[in-house]
C-alpha positions, 0 to 999 in steps of 0.5 A, spaced: 177 841 782 181 835 782 189 835 781 190 842 785 193 838 791 198 835 786 200 842 783 200 845 790 205 840 792 209 840 786 210 848 786 212 847 794 217 843 792 220 848 786 217 844 780 213 846 775 210 842 769 212 845 762 204 845 761 199 844 765 193 841 762 186 843 764 180 838 762 173 841 763 169 835 760 174 829 760 176 826 767 183 823 767 186 819 772 189 824 777 196 825 775 201 831 776 200 836 771 193 835 770 187 839 773 179 837 772 174 842 773 167 839 774 161 842 771 158 844 777 164 848 780 163 855 780 169 859 776 168 865 781 169 860 787 176 857 785 182 858 788 187 859 782 193 862 785 197 856 784 197 857 776 201 864 777 207 864 771 205 857 768 203 855 761 196 852 761 192 848 756 185 848 757 180 843 753 172 842 753 166 842 749 162 848 752 165 854 748 163 859 753 165 855 759 172 854 756 172 862 755 170 863 762 175 859 765 181 861 760 179 868 762 179 866 770 186 863 769 189 869 765 187 873 771 190 869 776 196 870 773 197 864 768 203 866 763 199 863 757 193 860 756 191 856 750 184 854 749 181 848 745 174 847 744 171 841 741 165 837 739 164 830 741 162 826 734 163 818 737 165 814 743 171 818 746 172 821 739 172 829 739 173 834 733 177 841 735 172 847 733 176 852 736 183 854 738 185 861 742 191 863 745 192 869 750 199 870 746 195 870 739 200 865 736 195 859 736 188 862 733 183 857 729 176 857 728 172 852 724 
C-alpha cells in the first residue's frame, strides 16, 4: 500500500486530511491524502489503523474489491466511507457505475 507512511506522519503531527482518497486502480503521484492499494495486496493483511475517525473516498473498477476494501476500512474505524465503482471506456476515461456511502447519503447505481 503506497501512501500510508505519509498518512501516519500526518497523524503523528496532529493533521488529518478532510478526505482521504483511496485508489485501487489508478496509481497517482504520492501525496498527502492519497493511498494506493495494489491488486496483489491482500485486504486482510493491510494495517488500516491510521484511518480511524476519518472520511474516506474509495474508487476502483472491480465492484467486489471496492466493497471488500470499503468494509475493511469501516471495520478499522473510518468515520465514513464513500465508494465509487467505475468502468473504463477510453484512454484515461471512466464512467461511474455505482456510488455507496456508509452513511446512506450518497447512493446510486446505474
